[in-house]
C-alpha positions in Angstrom: -116.8 189.2 -48.9 -120.3 189.7 -50.5 -120.3 186.1 -51.9 -119.6 184.6 -48.5 -122.5 186.4 -46.9 -124.8 185.3 -49.6 -123.7 181.7 -49.2 -124.2 181.8 -45.5 -127.8 183.1 -45.9 -128.8 181.0 -48.9 -127.8 177.6 -47.5 -130.3 177.6 -44.6 -133.1 178.9 -46.8 -132.5 176.1 -49.3 -132.6 173.5 -46.6 -135.9 174.8 -45.2 -137.5 174.9 -48.7 -136.3 171.4 -49.5 -137.7 170.0 -46.3 -141.0 171.7 -46.9 -141.3 170.2 -50.4 -140.5 166.7 -49.1 -143.2 166.9 -46.4 -145.8 168.1 -48.9 -145.1 165.3 -51.4 -145.3 162.7 -48.5 -148.8 163.9 -47.6 -149.9 163.7 -51.2 -148.7 160.1 -51.7 -150.2 158.7 -48.5 -153.8 157.3 -49.1 -156.2 156.0 -46.5 -156.5 152.2 -46.3 -159.7 150.8 -48.0 -161.4 147.7 -46.6 -162.7 145.1 -49.0 -166.1 143.8 -48.0 -167.4 140.2 -48.3 -170.3 141.3 -50.5 -168.0 141.9 -53.5 -169.1 140.1 -56.5 -166.9 137.1 -57.3 -166.0 136.7 -60.9 -164.9 133.4 -62.4 -163.3 133.0 -65.8 -163.1 129.6 -67.4 -160.2 129.2 -69.8 -161.5 126.1 -71.6 -165.3 126.1 -71.3 -167.0 122.9 -72.3 -169.4 123.2 -75.2 -172.8 121.6 -74.7 -173.7 119.0 -77.2 -176.4 120.2 -79.5 -178.9 117.7 -81.1 -179.1 118.7 -84.7 -182.2 117.9 -86.5 -181.7 115.3 -89.2 -183.5 115.7 -92.5 -185.0 112.8 -94.3 -183.0 112.5 -97.5 -184.7 109.4 -98.9 -185.1 109.4 -102.6 -188.6 109.0 -103.9 -189.3 106.4 -106.4 -188.3 107.5 -109.9 -190.9 107.1 -112.6 -189.8 104.6 -115.2 -189.1 106.3 -118.5 -189.3 104.3 -121.8 -186.0 104.5 -123.9 -186.3 106.3 -127.3 -186.8 104.1 -130.4 -183.7 103.1 -132.3 -182.8 105.1 -135.5 -184.0 103.7 -138.8 -181.5 101.5 -140.7 -180.7 102.6 -144.2 -180.2 99.9 -146.8 -176.9 100.0 -148.6 -177.0 99.3 -152.3 -174.1 97.3 -153.7 -172.5 98.7 -156.8 -172.8 96.6 -159.9 -169.6 95.2 -161.3 -168.8 96.1 -164.9 -169.5 93.2 -167.2 -167.0 94.5 -169.9 -163.3 94.0 -169.7 -160.9 96.9 -169.0 -159.4 96.7 -172.5 -162.8 97.2 -174.1 -163.5 100.4 -172.0 -160.0 102.0 -172.1 -158.6 100.4 -175.2 -155.8 98.0 -175.9 -152.4 98.9 -174.3 -149.7 99.3 -176.9 -146.8 96.9 -176.7 -143.3 98.3 -176.1 -140.1 96.5 -176.8 -137.8 96.6 -173.7 -134.4 98.1 -174.4 -131.4 95.9 -174.0 -128.7 97.2 -171.7 -125.2 96.1 -172.6 -123.0 96.4 -169.6 -119.9 96.7 -171.9 -121.2 99.8 -173.6 -121.7 101.9 -170.5 -118.8 103.4 -168.6 -119.0 105.0 -165.2 -115.4 106.1 -165.0 -114.7 109.7 -164.2 -113.4 111.6 -167.3 -109.8 112.3 -167.4 -108.7 115.8 -166.5 -105.5 117.7 -165.9 -104.5 119.4 -162.6 -106.4 122.7 -162.2 -105.6 125.5 -159.7 -108.1 125.9 -156.9 -106.4 128.3 -154.5 -103.5 130.7 -155.5 -102.4 132.9 -152.6 -100.3 135.9 -153.8 -96.8 136.1 -152.3 -95.9 138.6 -149.6 -93.6 141.3 -150.9 -90.1 141.0 -149.3 -89.5 144.1 -147.1 -85.9 144.4 -148.2 -87.0 144.3 -151.9 -89.7 146.9 -151.2 -87.3 149.2 -149.4 -84.9 149.1 -152.4 -87.8 149.4 -154.9 -86.9 146.1 -156.6 -89.6 144.7 -159.0 -89.5 141.7 -161.3 -90.7 138.1 -161.6 -89.8 134.5 -160.8 -90.4 131.5 -163.0 -91.4 128.5 -160.9 -91.6 124.7 -161.6 -93.2 122.1 -159.3 -95.2 118.9 -159.3 -98.8 118.4 -158.0 -99.4 115.4 -155.7 -102.6 113.3 -155.9 -104.1 115.3 -153.0 -103.5 118.6 -154.9 -100.5 119.9 -152.9 -97.5 121.4 -154.8 -94.3 119.4 -154.1 -90.7 119.8 -155.2 -91.1 123.5 -155.8 -88.0 125.1 -157.4 -87.1 128.5 -158.9 -86.2 128.2 -162.6 -85.4 131.9 -163.2 -85.8 135.0 -161.0 -84.8 138.6 -161.7 -83.7 139.1 -158.0 -82.6 136.7 -155.3 -84.6 138.7 -152.8 -87.8 137.5 -154.5 -87.0 133.8 -154.7 -87.8 132.7 -151.1 -91.2 134.6 -151.2 -92.1 132.9 -154.4 -91.4 129.4 -153.0 -93.5 130.0 -149.9 -96.4 131.3 -152.0 -96.4 128.2 -154.3 -96.3 125.8 -151.3 -99.6 127.3 -150.0 -101.4 126.8 -153.3 -103.9 124.0 -153.9 -104.8 122.2 -157.1 -107.4 119.7 -158.2 -105.2 116.6 -158.9 -104.7 115.0 -162.3 -107.3 112.2 -162.9 -106.6 109.3 -165.3 -109.3 106.5 -165.5 -110.9 107.8 -162.4 -107.6 107.6 -160.3 -105.8 110.7 -159.0 -102.2 110.8 -160.1 -99.2 113.1 -159.7 -98.7 115.8 -162.3 -95.1 116.5 -163.1 -93.6 119.7 -164.5 -96.1 122.4 -163.8 -94.7 125.8 -164.6 -95.9 129.3 -163.7 -94.6 132.9 -163.3 -95.0 135.1 -160.2 -94.8 138.9 -160.8 -93.7 141.4 -158.2 -94.9 144.9 -158.8 -94.9 147.8 -156.3 -98.1 149.8 -156.0 -97.8 153.5 -156.7 
């Protein structure tokens, strides 16, 4: 009941206060009209003013007569003296040149052929130990026989004697990867036949 009474009293008071504020603001905003007289100074602004042509004073830049200057005298010439040629011969001054007998070259006595040599090993890769032989602790050797082709490659590799069949295949593969300097006869590389070697298989401790 108290809230209703306050609402009935407060609404009229709020309306009156709002109307009074509105009236006061209207009076403050309104301004008396101002009349513009005819005596006001008229201002004119030119956007692109024309520049007056100025007559610049020209200066006389004529060159005065240059006084004639005499060139310097040429440098003196030095006389070159010619060297006197020797009147005596070269053999008198140095001495007589001894005579040498030219050696005779006999084409039949000189030979340019490469000396004969036998096949020599260049690369010898050790064989890979067979895993099965290593697991069983098998050691031994294989005697190999092969030929060396003119390009130094082992061919026709065979096992002559081997302590274990597990070592034979590894021996053949190792010899096939070897390289030799070929056999040379009268400067021509030839095949060497019957090269023998032994491959040892030893387990490391």
